[in-house]
C-alpha positions as YAML, in Angstrom:
chain: A
units: angstrom
residues:
- id: 1
  name: UNK
  ca: [0.00, 0.00, 0.00]
- id: 2
  name: UNK
  ca: [1.08, 3.59, -0.56]
- id: 3
  name: UNK
  ca: [2.37, 5.91, 2.14]
- id: 4
  name: UNK
  ca: [0.32, 9.05, 2.75]
- id: 5
  name: UNK
  ca: [1.34, 12.21, 4.58]
- id: 6
  name: UNK
  ca: [-1.18, 13.87, 6.90]
- id: 7
  name: UNK
  ca: [-0.69, 17.42, 8.21]
- id: 8
  name: UNK
  ca: [-2.41, 19.35, 10.99]
- id: 9
  name: UNK
  ca: [-1.95, 23.04, 11.84]
- id: 10
  name: UNK
  ca: [-1.75, 24.48, 15.36]
- id: 11
  name: UNK
  ca: [-1.56, 28.06, 16.62]
- id: 12
  name: UNK
  ca: [-0.33, 29.35, 19.97]
- id: 13
  name: UNK
  ca: [1.23, 32.40, 21.61]
- id: 14
  name: UNK
  ca: [4.59, 32.13, 23.36]
- id: 15
  name: UNK
  ca: [7.31, 34.45, 24.59]
- id: 16
  name: UNK
  ca: [11.04, 33.85, 24.72]
- id: 17
  name: UNK
  ca: [14.36, 35.66, 24.96]
- id: 18
  name: UNK
  ca: [17.78, 34.58, 23.77]
- id: 19
  name: UNK
  ca: [20.33, 34.41, 26.57]
- id: 20
  name: UNK
  ca: [23.68, 36.09, 25.88]
- id: 21
  name: UNK
  ca: [22.55, 37.17, 22.40]
- id: 22
  name: UNK
  ca: [23.81, 40.37, 20.75]
- id: 23
  name: UNK
  ca: [20.59, 41.46, 19.02]
- id: 24
  name: UNK
  ca: [17.07, 42.58, 19.85]
- id: 25
  name: UNK
  ca: [15.93, 39.04, 20.64]
- id: 26
  name: UNK
  ca: [17.87, 39.19, 23.92]
- id: 27
  name: UNK
  ca: [14.79, 41.03, 25.21]
- id: 28
  name: UNK
  ca: [11.68, 39.14, 26.27]
- id: 29
  name: UNK
  ca: [9.22, 39.20, 23.39]
- id: 30
  name: UNK
  ca: [6.40, 37.07, 22.07]
- id: 31
  name: UNK
  ca: [5.29, 35.47, 18.83]
- id: 32
  name: UNK
  ca: [2.11, 34.10, 17.36]
- id: 33
  name: UNK
  ca: [3.50, 30.69, 16.43]
- id: 34
  name: UNK
  ca: [2.00, 28.52, 13.71]
- id: 35
  name: UNK
  ca: [3.02, 24.87, 13.87]
- id: 36
  name: UNK
  ca: [2.50, 22.34, 11.08]
- id: 37
  name: UNK
  ca: [2.91, 18.69, 12.04]
- id: 38
  name: UNK
  ca: [3.09, 16.11, 9.26]
- id: 39
  name: UNK
  ca: [3.07, 12.36, 9.85]
- id: 40
  name: UNK
  ca: [3.42, 9.56, 7.32]
- id: 41
  name: UNK
  ca: [1.99, 6.07, 7.19]
- id: 42
  name: UNK
  ca: [-0.29, 3.72, 5.35]
- id: 43
  name: UNK
  ca: [-4.05, 4.21, 5.55]
- id: 44
  name: UNK
  ca: [-5.72, 1.56, 7.70]
- id: 45
  name: UNK
  ca: [-7.10, -1.19, 5.45]
- id: 46
  name: UNK
  ca: [-8.76, -3.39, 8.08]
- id: 47
  name: UNK
  ca: [-12.50, -3.12, 7.33]
- id: 48
  name: UNK
  ca: [-13.32, -3.83, 10.98]
- id: 49
  name: UNK
  ca: [-11.22, -0.90, 12.22]
- id: 50
  name: UNK
  ca: [-13.24, 2.23, 13.08]
- id: 51
  name: UNK
  ca: [-10.41, 4.29, 11.56]
- id: 52
  name: UNK
  ca: [-10.62, 2.56, 8.17]
- id: 53
  name: UNK
  ca: [-8.94, 4.63, 5.46]
- id: 54
  name: UNK
  ca: [-7.07, 6.90, 7.90]
- id: 55
  name: UNK
  ca: [-3.33, 7.16, 8.47]
- id: 56
  name: UNK
  ca: [-4.16, 8.75, 11.82]
- id: 57
  name: UNK
  ca: [-7.35, 10.31, 13.07]
- id: 58
  name: UNK
  ca: [-6.85, 14.10, 12.99]
- id: 59
  name: UNK
  ca: [-8.35, 14.15, 16.49]
- id: 60
  name: UNK
  ca: [-5.69, 11.73, 17.75]
- id: 61
  name: UNK
  ca: [-2.90, 13.85, 16.26]
- id: 62
  name: UNK
  ca: [-4.50, 16.96, 17.76]
- id: 63
  name: UNK
  ca: [-4.60, 15.33, 21.20]
- id: 64
  name: UNK
  ca: [-0.90, 14.43, 21.07]
- id: 65
  name: UNK
  ca: [0.20, 17.93, 20.00]
- id: 66
  name: UNK
  ca: [-2.11, 19.68, 22.44]
- id: 67
  name: UNK
  ca: [-0.91, 17.57, 25.39]
- id: 68
  name: UNK
  ca: [2.79, 17.83, 24.51]
- id: 69
  name: UNK
  ca: [2.97, 21.36, 23.13]
- id: 70
  name: UNK
  ca: [0.07, 23.79, 22.84]
- id: 71
  name: UNK
  ca: [-1.51, 23.30, 26.27]
- id: 72
  name: UNK
  ca: [1.91, 23.61, 27.92]
- id: 73
  name: UNK
  ca: [3.47, 26.39, 25.90]
- id: 74
  name: UNK
  ca: [0.52, 28.62, 24.93]
- id: 75
  name: UNK
  ca: [0.82, 31.95, 26.78]
- id: 76
  name: UNK
  ca: [4.07, 30.88, 28.41]
- id: 77
  name: UNK
  ca: [7.65, 32.05, 28.37]
- id: 78
  name: UNK
  ca: [10.53, 29.78, 27.45]
- id: 79
  name: UNK
  ca: [14.05, 30.67, 28.53]
- id: 80
  name: UNK
  ca: [17.48, 29.09, 28.66]
- id: 81
  name: UNK
  ca: [18.15, 27.72, 32.14]
- id: 82
  name: UNK
  ca: [21.30, 29.91, 32.35]
- id: 83
  name: UNK
  ca: [19.09, 33.00, 32.71]
- id: 84
  name: UNK
  ca: [19.38, 34.29, 36.31]
- id: 85
  name: UNK
  ca: [16.00, 33.07, 37.53]
- id: 86
  name: UNK
  ca: [15.74, 35.15, 40.71]
- id: 87
  name: UNK
  ca: [16.68, 38.39, 38.95]
- id: 88
  name: UNK
  ca: [14.15, 37.85, 36.18]
- id: 89
  name: UNK
  ca: [10.93, 38.71, 37.97]
- id: 90
  name: UNK
  ca: [9.44, 39.86, 41.24]
- id: 91
  name: UNK
  ca: [5.75, 39.14, 40.63]
- id: 92
  name: UNK
  ca: [5.30, 35.38, 40.44]
- id: 93
  name: UNK
  ca: [1.68, 35.69, 39.24]
- id: 94
  name: UNK
  ca: [2.93, 37.18, 35.99]
- id: 95
  name: UNK
  ca: [5.33, 34.29, 35.45]
- id: 96
  name: UNK
  ca: [3.05, 31.37, 36.21]
- id: 97
  name: UNK
  ca: [3.74, 29.62, 32.88]
- id: 98
  name: UNK
  ca: [7.50, 29.56, 32.53]
- id: 99
  name: UNK
  ca: [9.80, 26.91, 31.14]
- id: 100
  name: UNK
  ca: [13.54, 26.84, 31.58]
- id: 101
  name: UNK
  ca: [15.23, 24.60, 29.03]
- id: 102
  name: UNK
  ca: [18.73, 23.24, 28.44]
- id: 103
  name: UNK
  ca: [18.98, 24.92, 25.04]
- id: 104
  name: UNK
  ca: [18.90, 28.40, 23.54]
- id: 105
  name: UNK
  ca: [15.18, 28.85, 22.73]
- id: 106
  name: UNK
  ca: [15.62, 29.73, 19.07]
- id: 107
  name: UNK
  ca: [12.98, 28.65, 16.60]
- id: 108
  name: UNK
  ca: [15.38, 25.95, 15.38]
- id: 109
  name: UNK
  ca: [15.94, 24.46, 18.83]
- id: 110
  name: UNK
  ca: [12.27, 24.68, 19.75]
- id: 111
  name: UNK
  ca: [11.50, 22.61, 16.64]
- id: 112
  name: UNK
  ca: [13.99, 19.95, 17.75]
- id: 113
  name: UNK
  ca: [12.36, 19.84, 21.18]
- id: 114
  name: UNK
  ca: [8.91, 19.47, 19.62]
- id: 115
  name: UNK
  ca: [10.16, 16.67, 17.34]
- id: 116
  name: UNK
  ca: [11.18, 14.59, 20.36]
- id: 117
  name: UNK
  ca: [7.94, 15.28, 22.21]
- id: 118
  name: UNK
  ca: [5.75, 14.28, 19.27]
- id: 119
  name: UNK
  ca: [7.79, 11.29, 18.03]
- id: 120
  name: UNK
  ca: [7.57, 9.66, 21.44]
- id: 121
  name: UNK
  ca: [3.76, 9.72, 21.37]
- id: 122
  name: UNK
  ca: [3.02, 8.48, 17.84]
- id: 123
  name: UNK
  ca: [1.69, 4.96, 17.24]
- id: 124
  name: UNK
  ca: [4.30, 2.42, 16.03]
- id: 125
  name: UNK
  ca: [3.08, 2.34, 12.43]
- id: 126
  name: UNK
  ca: [3.21, 6.14, 12.01]
- id: 127
  name: UNK
  ca: [6.36, 8.22, 11.58]
- id: 128
  name: UNK
  ca: [6.87, 11.90, 12.10]
- id: 129
  name: UNK
  ca: [7.67, 13.27, 8.66]
- id: 130
  name: UNK
  ca: [7.92, 17.03, 9.03]
- id: 131
  name: UNK
  ca: [7.54, 19.83, 11.54]
- id: 132
  name: UNK
  ca: [7.43, 23.45, 10.44]
- id: 133
  name: UNK
  ca: [7.25, 26.19, 13.06]
- id: 134
  name: UNK
  ca: [6.52, 29.74, 11.94]
- id: 135
  name: UNK
  ca: [7.86, 32.27, 14.41]
- id: 136
  name: UNK
  ca: [6.66, 35.18, 12.30]
- id: 137
  name: UNK
  ca: [4.53, 35.38, 9.17]
- id: 138
  name: UNK
  ca: [7.69, 35.23, 7.04]
- id: 139
  name: UNK
  ca: [10.16, 33.17, 9.12]
- id: 140
  name: UNK
  ca: [10.13, 29.53, 10.11]
- id: 141
  name: UNK
  ca: [12.34, 26.60, 11.09]
- id: 142
  name: UNK
  ca: [11.70, 23.13, 9.75]
- id: 143
  name: UNK
  ca: [12.67, 19.55, 10.59]
- id: 144
  name: UNK
  ca: [12.25, 16.87, 7.94]
- id: 145
  name: UNK
  ca: [12.60, 13.10, 8.39]
- id: 146
  name: UNK
  ca: [14.45, 12.70, 5.08]
- id: 147
  name: UNK
  ca: [17.15, 15.12, 6.23]
- id: 148
  name: UNK
  ca: [17.72, 13.07, 9.37]
- id: 149
  name: UNK
  ca: [18.05, 9.48, 8.10]
...
């Protein structure tokens, strides 16, 4: 049977700042991110399966991405864990949704983080094929399975 790619789009708001960076992005700022997740697999051919004809139910893919990414990161701030945490804020209510990560939170590194989170949740017969994360309307980072074989 033929392989088919299935893509779902997600939108969320997130802030970040680049630690030790020499440009404007060293300042805390936010983006309206648009994430495209593409998986690849064979459509289900078992006539007794409720998902007959699907590679993956769009609702199942949505659940994975929401649980691993959008519900966690929407309206949050993501920062490198080298940022001096105690000097960053004084009002903890304004920083309720914060994530300190082991990497510089560039669009490229965020994509790599998302790849790991999504790949670990996909069913065995489905592979992650592509992730594209738009940070602005004209700028994105992309991971592709074929580039990483």
